[in-house]
C-alpha positions in Angstrom: 27.2 17.1 0.8 26.5 20.8 -0.1 23.5 19.5 -2.0 21.7 19.1 1.3 20.3 22.5 2.4 20.1 23.5 6.0 16.3 23.3 6.5 16.0 24.2 10.1 16.7 27.9 11.0 18.6 27.7 14.3 18.2 30.4 16.8 19.7 30.9 20.3 19.3 33.5 23.0 22.5 35.5 23.2 21.8 36.7 26.7 22.2 33.2 28.2 25.8 33.1 26.7 27.1 36.5 28.0 30.6 36.1 29.3 30.8 32.4 28.5 33.2 32.8 25.6 35.8 34.2 27.9 35.8 30.9 29.9 36.7 28.9 26.8 40.1 27.3 26.9 42.3 26.8 23.9 43.1 23.2 24.7 41.0 20.5 26.3 42.1 17.4 28.1 43.4 14.4 26.2 40.2 12.5 26.5 37.9 15.2 25.1 37.3 16.7 21.7 38.3 20.1 20.4 37.0 21.6 17.2 38.4 24.9 16.0 37.0 27.0 13.2 38.8 30.0 11.8 36.4 32.0 9.6 37.8 35.2 8.1 35.1 37.8 7.8 33.1 36.6 10.8 33.7 38.6 13.9 30.9 37.3 16.2 30.7 35.9 19.7 29.7 32.4 18.6 28.8 30.0 15.7 25.9 27.5 16.0 26.8 23.9 15.4 24.1 21.6 14.1 23.9 17.9 13.3 22.1 15.7 10.9 19.9 13.0 12.3 17.8 10.9 10.0 15.9 13.2 7.7 16.3 16.4 9.7 18.9 18.7 11.2 19.0 19.8 14.8 20.8 22.3 17.0 23.8 20.5 18.6 26.0 23.0 20.4 27.9 26.3 20.1 31.4 27.1 19.1 32.5 30.2 21.0 34.9 33.0 20.0 38.3 32.6 21.6 39.9 35.4 19.5 39.2 37.4 16.4 37.5 35.2 13.8 38.3 32.0 15.7 35.7 29.7 17.3 36.1 26.7 19.5 33.8 23.9 20.6 35.0 21.5 23.3 33.2 18.4 24.3 33.9 15.3 26.4 32.4 13.3 23.6 30.9 13.9 20.1 28.9 11.2 18.3 30.4 10.5 14.9 28.6 12.0 11.9 28.5 15.1 9.7 28.0 18.4 11.5 27.1 21.8 10.2 28.8 25.0 11.3 26.2 27.8 10.7 27.2 31.3 10.0 25.6 34.3 11.7 23.4 35.0 8.6 21.7 31.6 9.3 21.9 30.7 5.7 25.5 29.9 5.1 27.3 26.9 6.6 30.0 24.4 6.0 30.1 20.8 7.0 32.5 19.0 9.3 33.2 15.3 9.1 33.5 13.8 12.7 34.7 10.2 12.6 34.8 9.8 16.4 38.5 8.8 16.2 40.0 12.3 15.6 40.0 14.3 18.8 41.2 17.5 17.3 39.9 19.2 14.2 41.1 22.6 13.0 39.6 24.2 9.8 40.2 27.6 8.2 38.1 29.4 5.5 36.6 32.7 4.3 33.0 33.7 4.9 32.4 34.6 1.3 33.6 31.2 -0.1 33.3 28.7 2.7 34.0 25.5 0.7 36.2 26.9 -2.1 38.7 28.5 0.4 38.5 25.7 3.0 41.9 24.7 4.5 41.9 21.7 6.8 44.9 22.2 9.2 44.1 19.2 11.4 41.9 16.2 10.5 42.7 13.6 7.8 39.0 12.9 7.4 38.1 16.5 6.6 41.2 16.8 4.3 39.8 13.9 2.3 36.2 15.3 2.5 37.1 18.8 1.1 39.5 17.5 -1.5 36.6 15.5 -2.9 34.3 18.5 -2.6 36.7 20.8 -4.5 37.1 18.2 -7.2 33.3 18.0 -7.6 33.2 21.8 -7.7 35.6 21.8 -10.6 33.4 19.4 -12.5 30.4 21.5 -11.7 32.1 24.6 -13.1 32.8 22.7 -16.4 29.2 21.4 -16.6 27.4 24.7 -15.9 28.0 26.4 -19.3 27.2 23.2 -21.2 23.8 23.0 -19.4 23.2 26.7 -20.2 24.0 26.2 -23.9 21.6 23.2 -24.0 18.9 25.2 -22.3 19.2 27.9 -24.9 19.2 25.5 -27.8 16.1 23.8 -26.5 14.4 27.1 -26.1 15.3 28.2 -29.7 12.3 27.5 -32.0 14.1 28.5 -35.2 15.0 25.1 -36.7 16.4 21.8 -35.5 19.3 21.9 -33.0 19.3 18.1 -32.4 22.9 17.6 -33.5 24.2 20.4 -31.3 22.2 19.2 -28.3 23.5 15.7 -28.9 27.1 16.8 -28.8 26.5 18.8 -25.6 24.8 15.8 -24.1 27.8 13.6 -24.9 30.0 16.2 -23.1 27.8 16.0 -20.0 27.8 12.2 -20.1 31.6 12.2 -20.3 31.8 14.5 -17.3 29.4 12.3 -15.4 31.5 9.3 -16.2 34.6 11.1 -14.9 32.7 12.0 -11.7 31.7 8.4 -11.1 35.2 7.1 -11.9 36.8 9.6 -9.5 34.3 8.8 -6.8 34.9 5.0 -7.1 38.7 5.5 -7.1 38.4 7.8 -4.1 36.4 5.2 -2.2 38.9 2.4 -3.1 41.9 4.5 -2.2 40.5 5.6 1.1 38.4 2.6 1.9 39.1 2.6 5.7 38.1 6.3 6.2 34.7 7.4 7.4 34.4 9.7 4.4 34.7 6.8 2.0 32.1 4.9 4.1 29.6 7.8 3.7 30.2 8.0 0.0 29.9 4.2 -0.4 26.6 4.3 1.5 25.3 7.0 -0.8 26.0 5.0 -4.0 23.2 3.4 -5.9 23.5 0.0 -7.6 24.6 -0.1 -11.2 22.1 -2.3 -13.1 23.9 -4.6 -15.6 22.8 -5.3 -19.1 20.4 -8.3 -19.7 20.0 -9.1 -23.3 17.9 -12.2 -22.6 14.9 -10.1 -21.7 12.8 -7.4 -23.4 10.0 -5.0 -22.7 8.1 -5.3 -19.5 10.0 -8.3 -18.4 13.3 -6.4 -18.7 11.9 -3.4 -16.8 10.7 -5.7 -14.0 14.1 -7.4 -13.9 15.9 -4.1 -13.7 13.6 -2.8 -10.9 14.1 -6.0 -8.9 17.8 -5.9 -9.4 18.0 -2.3 -8.3 15.8 -2.9 -5.3 17.5 -6.0 -4.2 20.9 -4.3 -4.2 19.9 -0.8 -3.1 21.0 -1.4 0.5 24.1 -3.5 -0.2 26.6 -0.9 0.8 24.6 0.3 3.9 26.1 -0.6 7.3 23.1 -0.4 9.5 25.3 -1.1 12.5 27.2 2.1 12.2 25.2 4.8 14.1 27.5 7.5 12.6 25.7 7.2 9.3 22.4 8.2 11.0 24.0 11.6 11.7 24.7 12.2 8.0 22.1 13.2 5.3 22.4 9.8 3.7 21.0 6.9 5.9 17.6 8.5 6.6 17.1 9.2 2.9 18.1 5.7 1.9 15.6 4.2 4.3 12.8 6.5 3.2 13.5 5.9 -0.5 13.6 2.1 0.0 10.4 2.0 2.0 8.4 4.6 0.0 9.7 4.3 -3.6 11.1 0.8 -4.0 8.5 -1.1 -1.9 5.0 -1.8 -3.2 2.7 0.4 -1.1 0.6 -2.2 0.4 0.9 -3.2 4.1 2.2 -6.7 3.6 5.1 -5.6 1.4 5.9 -2.6 3.6 5.9 -4.8 6.7 8.3 -7.3 5.1 10.6 -4.4 4.1 10.4 -2.9 7.6 11.2 -6.1 9.3 14.2 -6.6 7.1 15.6 -3.2 7.8 14.9 -3.4 11.6 16.7 -6.8 11.6 19.8 -5.3 10.0 19.8 -2.4 12.5 19.5 -4.4 15.7 23.2 -4.5 16.5 23.1 -0.6 16.8 20.6 0.5 19.5 20.6 4.0 18.1 19.8 3.0 14.5 17.3 0.3 15.6 15.4 2.9 17.7 15.4 5.4 14.8 14.2 2.8 12.2 11.4 1.5 14.4 10.3 4.9 15.4 10.4 6.4 11.9 8.4 3.6 10.2 5.9 3.5 13.0 5.4 7.2 13.2 5.3 7.7 9.4 2.5 5.2 8.8 0.6 6.1 11.9 0.3 9.6 10.3 -0.4 8.4 6.8 -3.5 9.6 5.1 -3.4 6.7 2.6 -6.1 4.1 3.1 -4.9 0.9 4.6 -1.5 2.1 5.8 -2.7 1.8 9.4 -1.9 -1.9 8.9 1.8 -1.0 9.0 1.4 0.9 12.2 -0.4 -2.1 13.8 2.3 -4.4 12.6 5.1 -2.3 14.0 3.3 -1.8 17.3 2.7 -5.5 17.8 6.3 -6.5 16.7 8.4 -3.8 18.4 6.4 -2.1 21.1 3.8 -4.5 22.6 6.2 -7.3 23.3 7.8 -8.4 26.6 11.0 -6.6 25.4 9.0 -3.5 24.4 10.5 -0.2 23.4 13.1 0.3 26.1 13.6 4.0 25.1 9.9 4.9 25.9 8.2 5.1 29.3 5.5 2.6 30.1 2.6 5.2 29.7 3.7 6.0 26.1 4.1 2.4 25.2 0.7 1.6 26.6 -0.9 4.4 24.4 0.7 2.9 21.3 -0.5 -0.6 22.1 -4.0 0.6 22.9 -4.1 2.5 19.6 -3.0 -0.6 17.7 -5.5 -2.8 19.6 -8.3 -0.3 18.5 -7.2 -0.2 14.9 -6.5 -3.9 14.4 -10.2 -5.1 13.9 -10.7 -2.2 11.5 -7.9 -3.1 9.1 -8.6 -3.7 5.4 -9.5 -7.4 5.0 -11.0 -7.8 8.5 -14.6 -8.8 8.9 -16.5 -5.7 10.2 -17.7 -5.9 13.8 -21.5 -6.6 13.7 -24.0 -3.9 14.6 -27.5 -4.8 15.8 -29.6 -1.7 16.4 -33.2 -0.4 15.7 -34.3 1.9 13.0 -36.2 5.1 13.6 -39.3 3.2 14.7 -37.1 2.0 17.7 -39.0 -1.4 17.4 -37.5 -2.9 14.3 -34.0 -4.2 14.7 -31.4 -4.6 11.9 -28.4 -6.9 11.9 -25.5 -5.7 9.8 -24.1 -9.2 9.1 -27.5 -10.4 7.9 -27.7 -7.7 5.2 -27.4 -9.6 1.9 -25.7 -7.3 -0.6 -22.7 -7.3 -3.0 -21.5 -4.1 -1.3 -22.5 -2.5 2.0 -21.8 1.1 2.6 -21.5 1.5 6.4 -21.7 5.2 7.3 -21.6 6.8 10.7 -23.1 10.2 10.8 -24.5 12.9 13.0 -27.4 15.4 12.3 -25.4 18.1 14.1 -22.3 17.6 12.0 -21.7 20.4 9.6 -20.1 18.3 6.9 -22.9 15.6 7.3 -25.5 18.2 6.4 -24.1 18.2 2.8 -22.6 14.7 2.6 -25.5 12.5 3.9 -28.0 13.9 1.4 -25.4 13.4 -1.3 -25.0 9.8 -0.2 -28.7 9.3 -0.5 -29.0 10.9 -4.0 -25.7 9.8 -5.6 -25.2 6.4 -4.1 -28.4 4.9 -2.6 -30.8 6.0 -5.3 -28.3 5.2 -8.1 -27.0 1.8 -6.9 -29.7 0.4 -4.6 -30.9 -2.0 -7.4 -27.3 -2.9 -8.3 -26.2 -4.8 -5.2 -25.3 -1.8 -3.0 -26.9 -1.3 0.4 -26.4 1.8 2.5 -26.4 1.1 6.3 -26.5 4.3 8.2 -25.6 4.6 11.9 -26.5 7.8 13.7 -24.0 8.6 16.4 -26.3 10.9 18.4 -28.3 9.5 21.3 -31.1 12.0 20.7 -33.2 10.3 18.1 -35.5 13.3 17.6 -32.7 15.1 15.8 -32.0 12.1 13.6 -35.7 11.7 12.7 -36.0 15.3 11.8 -32.9 15.2 9.6 -34.1 12.1 7.8 -37.5 13.6 7.2 -36.3 17.1 6.0 -33.7 15.6 3.6 -36.0 12.7 2.5 -33.4 10.1 3.2 -34.4 6.7 1.9 -31.6 4.4 3.0 -31.7 2.5 6.3 -30.6 4.4 9.4 -30.2 2.8 12.8 -29.2 4.2 16.2 -29.0 3.5 19.9 -30.9 5.9 22.0 -30.9 7.2 25.6 -33.6 4.7 26.4 -31.6 1.7 25.0 -28.4 2.8 26.6 -30.2 3.5 29.9 -31.6 0.0 29.9 -28.8 -1.8 28.2 -28.8 -4.8 30.5 -32.4 -5.6 29.6 -31.8 -5.3 25.9 -28.7 -7.5 26.2 -30.5 -10.1 28.3 -33.3 -10.3 25.7 -30.7 -10.9 23.0 -31.9 -7.9 21.0 -28.4 -6.4 20.6 -24.8 -7.0 21.7 -22.4 -5.1 23.9 -20.2 -4.2 20.9 -23.2 -2.8 19.1 -23.9 -0.4 21.9 -20.2 0.5 22.0 -19.9 1.0 18.2 -18.4 4.5 18.7 -15.4 3.0 20.4 -15.3 -0.2 18.4 -15.3 1.7 15.1 -13.0 4.5 16.4 -15.6 7.2 15.7 -14.1 10.6 16.6 -15.5 12.6 13.7 -18.3 12.2 11.2 -19.1 11.2 8.6 -17.0 8.0 8.6 -17.4 5.4 5.8 -16.6 1.7 5.6 -17.2 -0.3 2.5 -17.9 -4.0 3.0 -18.0 -6.8 0.5 -20.6 -9.6 0.4 -18.9 -11.3 3.3 -18.8 -8.1 5.3 -15.0 -7.8 5.0 -13.7 -4.2 5.0 -12.4 -3.4 1.5 -12.3 0.4 1.9 -12.6 3.0 4.6 -12.3 6.7 5.4 -13.5 7.5 1.9 -15.3 10.8 1.2 -18.9 10.5 0.2 -18.0 12.1 -3.2 -15.5 9.2 -3.8 -18.0 6.4 -3.4 -19.6 6.5 -7.0 -16.2 6.1 -8.6 -15.1 3.4 -6.1 -18.3 1.4 -6.8 -17.8 1.7 -10.5 -14.2 0.6 -10.3 -15.1 -2.3 -7.9 -17.8 -3.6 -10.2 -15.5 -3.3 -13.2 -12.8 -5.4 -11.5 -15.3 -8.0 -10.3 -16.6 -8.3 -13.8 -13.1 -8.8 -15.3 -12.3 -11.4 -12.7 -15.5 -13.3 -13.3 -14.8 -13.1 -17.1 -11.3 -14.7 -16.5 -12.8 -17.5 -14.4 -15.4 -18.2 -17.1 
């Protein structure tokens, strides 16, 4: 797996390790693990050992010097996976296959050519692993000059080189076929080894020919076949695979690249993978956490629907997330509860507030318009000072007679500032706000039926932590877009109207 670079630069304070190396024993008890690394050309006090986990690498432990150019790490237990032994230069490393069944691993190599000169003295898994690596290295050496020749031919502008390039391409294809054949034979011959399981997991499905289809239908069939079989060789119950550079990438690729990026499709894919991983608490925990965290942080509109789904299904249940404390779980559930009413497709919570006269009240749900642009803004917000006039000039004035209504909500309690801003920027669209007087006498206004509690709590209901915030509502006041920049609205409106027109044309 040399194709996976060590991303994290691992550092450790040497002062905390002074004298520790002298205490290392050459042998451990029969129940423990002993990993010995002999690296010619490295005369240091220790080597850092890291491990893969999901999509990242982490510091795991240290192998201490027990003699010249010899380093040992002893542990009572070591989770199975692929580990990285990092050289003092922090850039070079070699990998160690830990199956969990071999208690003793002894490896010997040279600093200048860690993989090429690797000798595995103890560990059948690593003997297999490095025999495969070296064979792949040979193929790489054969392929390199061919690729270089092809690059030169493509860069040569003096005449056609198609025939020469074709011959070289055929050579590369032949080498690729040999690599695939070797890998398949390796997996079959060593099918019970952890190494073979890792390689089997890394494989992608081979899509068969289908002469009965053509064009788009064939492409769709190929895509569906590839997707449906992409995870066939993945054993989600084996936690060792999570500590390799394979499983995390497979999950990420399936969710992000093979799954249609809409919440419903992602949620189905997530549930399927979570279900497969349940027998392994470690893999289950990782899958649930990664998908939840990934889509909570997503900047793509609508992806909060995935976060809400994951929270409701795997955190906010009687079983809950056993690996988290109650306070953390509560925060996740509270966040999901806040976001759920604001998801794409939900009917926007009604807002009933007065305009700048503070006597005329407006009901959001009673605004009759093909589209409603609900915008929360503040006269003290730096970005609003540019964006809100832009909203007035490029959206309200342009589309006010085309079924687009702008419903502005000022987030400040001080209406004097709002009125001044509206006047100085000559805003023409409707703006409403609560005020100190309304909030101070909320009970009276509620008792008279002039407003609602949620209207007065719109900052919390609409999750307003920054301004401006935009929600686009359809004629039924369902949220169809949100968190758009003001500058994006004209194009969104044009595209929406175009789609609506096409759909209407189809109906007619």
